[in-house]
N, C-alpha and C positions, 0 to 999 in steps of 0.2 A: 742537453746532451745528444750526440749525434749519433745515428744508428743505420750503418749500411743495409741492415735488415730490422725492420720495427720490432718484431718479436722473434724470441730463439731460444729454445728450451736449452738451459745451461750456459747462456750468455752471460758475461762478468760485468753487466752494467753496476750493480750493487759496488764494485770494488774500486770504480773509477775516481772516487771522491780520495780513497786510501792510498792510491797509486799517484795523486798528483805531484810527488816529488819526482816522477819520472816523467813529467810533461816535457815536451819536446827533445825526448830522447829518440834514439835509434833502436827501433823495437822490431823483433822476430817474432811472431807467434806460431808456433810448430804445429798446434792442433787449432787453428782459426776459428772454425766455425763463424761464427756474424762478425768477427775481427772487430768487436767494440772497443778493444783496448786501444789498438791501432787508430781506431777513428779518431780517438778523443784526446789522444797524450802523443802520438808519435809525431818526431821529425821527419823520419824517413821508415819505411816499413817493408817487412818481408812477411806475406801472408801464405801460409802454406796449411793446405788441409788434403787429405786422403781422399775426400768424396768428392768422386767428378763433377756431380752437379754444383757444389759449392765452388769449385774450380771454375766451371764454365761461367756461372754468374759472375764471379770477381774478374774473370778475364774478358766479360763483355758487359761491364756494369752498365756502361751508357746506353745499351740496346735493352735494358729490362722496359717493360710496358707497363706505364702507371696512367690509366685514364683518369678522367677529371674524376669520374665517381665509378668505384667497383663495387658491385652488388652480390647478395647471395646467388643470383640466377647467373653472373659471370664467374663466381668461384666454382660452381659445380659445372659450367659449360667449358671452361679452360683449363680444367684440371687434367684431363687427358690428351689435351692437344699434343702435337708432336713436339712444339716449341714450349711447353708449358712451364718451361723453368724461366722464361721469359716475364712471368706473372708472379715469380715469387715473392717479390716487395710486397704485392697486395696479397698472395696467400698466407704468407708469415703473420700480417696484421690479424688476420681473420680466423686463424688456426687455432683449433685448443689448445690452449696451453703453450703456444707458440713451438708446438711439435713440428720438426722438420722430416718428412717421412715419405718415400715415394717408392714405385715397384716399377717394372717393365711398361706398366700400362699407366705410368704417370702419378702426380700427386695424390695422395691417398689418405690424408689427415683430416678428419671428421672437423667441421667448423663450429666455431663459437655460436652456442644458441644462448637465447634470452635477451642479449641486449644488443645484438649488433647484426643487421641486415645490409649495410652499405658502409664504405669508408672513402673519404677525400683524402687524399695522401700527395697529390703533386707537388706540393710545398714542402713537405718533408722529405720526398725523393729528389727533389732539386737541391736542398740543403746537403743531402747525404753525397750526390751525384757531385756537387762544387767541390766539399770536402776530398774526395775520392780522387777527383781529377787533380787537386793540390797536392794531393800526397803520392799520388803515382806510384802505389806501392807494386812491389815485386810478386808477382802471384805464383804460386807453385803448387804440384799436386802429388806430392812425394811422402814417403814415409818419414816420420820425424828423423829417424837416424839416417836417411839419405840426404837430408838437406846439406849442401856443401859446407864445410867447416869454416872456410872464408866469408862466408855470409852471417856467422854466429860469432866471429871474433871481435871483442870488445862491444858487443852489443847486448842490449837488455832482453833476454830471452824468456819468452813466456810458454809455459808447460801446462795444457790442462787436458789430460788424457781422460780414456773413459776410467772411471773411478771404481778401482778394485774392491769386490765383495759388495758395492753397490747395489741395492734393489731397484734394478733397471732391466730393459729387456735384453740388452746386451750380456747381461750376467744371470739372469734370472732362469735357474733351470727348468721352472715350468713351461718357457717357451721352447726347450730342447735345442736352443741356439748354442754352438758351440763357441765359448770365448777362446780367441786366437790370440789375443794381446798377450805378449810375453812380459809380464811385470817384472821378474828379476833382470832380465836385460835392459828393460828401461829404468830402474832405479840407479844401475850402473851407468848407464848413460847420463842421467842428471848428475851424479857426481862427478864424472869427467867433465862434463860441461862447464863445472865450475872454473875450472883451469883456464879456459880460453874466453868465457863471455865476461862481461863487464860487471853484471849482475844475472841471477836465474830466478824467476818469480813462478813457484809452484803451486799450482791448485790441486787439490785432492782433500778426502776427508781426513780430519785430524788424527784420527788413529793410523790412517795409511801412512800421513807423513811421519807422525812419530815412530811407527815400527821401523819403516824403511830409511830413515835417517837417524836412527840412534846412533850417538856418539857420533855424528858428524860434527866437524868444528866450526864449519862456515853458515851457521842458522843466523841469520842476523836479525828475524822477528818472523811471529806468527800471529795471526789474526783468524778467527772463527766467526762463523755465524751458521744459524739452525737453518738447514736445506728444506725447500717446499718439497712435498712429495704427494703423489696423487694414491688413492687406495689405502691400502690397510698399515702400509709400514709407516714407522716412525722414521722421521728425518734425521739424518747423521749431521754431524757438524762438519762443514765444509769449513776448510782451511785455507789461507793464503800464506804461503811462506815464502822469506826472502832468502836466498841463498849467496855466498859467496860473492859478496859485492867488492868490487875490486877499484881503486881510484887511479 
């Protein structure tokens, strides 16, 4: 399996086998993250993510720095560099649970402990870079609903938004962070998208999909898996839903 980033929390590597019917499709990922679906399945790809660092990485993918050996000392030395994002391929291999997080001072994820103190990633990065150059994706830094409709028409569109009501930092009231994602607007967008896309693939919890697409006629398939979570919370059932497939 090819990964543009070797580890990334929430990535959809698990689902690649189930999505093999869409291999060599024209794919648009509106919440791309590590873009693992495009990396492994796309004939053409639009990679969109609102995060400016993800956008910078994919806009300059051939400029990432992947030395022959990247050590624990390198991890802590480079994570506050002005151009720390160039080391993201190495950081994500060594970061705790594949978490991607940063502040104005740089990358700030704790390193995995106990079994990894250096990595050799040049071969993996070369394979990923070769694939990236072959795919030559369109890379965007837009809100999902600002992506031009002509880029979505007749495409396989993948939606992997922040999961509503999921126990995570962006939705955990203990962090006192305000959740600004407009879920009713998003689910209306999903329904409307099926009128122009070839196929819409939605990832979310099973309950969220069932509650928000209740009575929706174009549900073509639903698969689930137990989500892994850290801490005290039980994992939800993550679901992949195929919507509105048009021939």
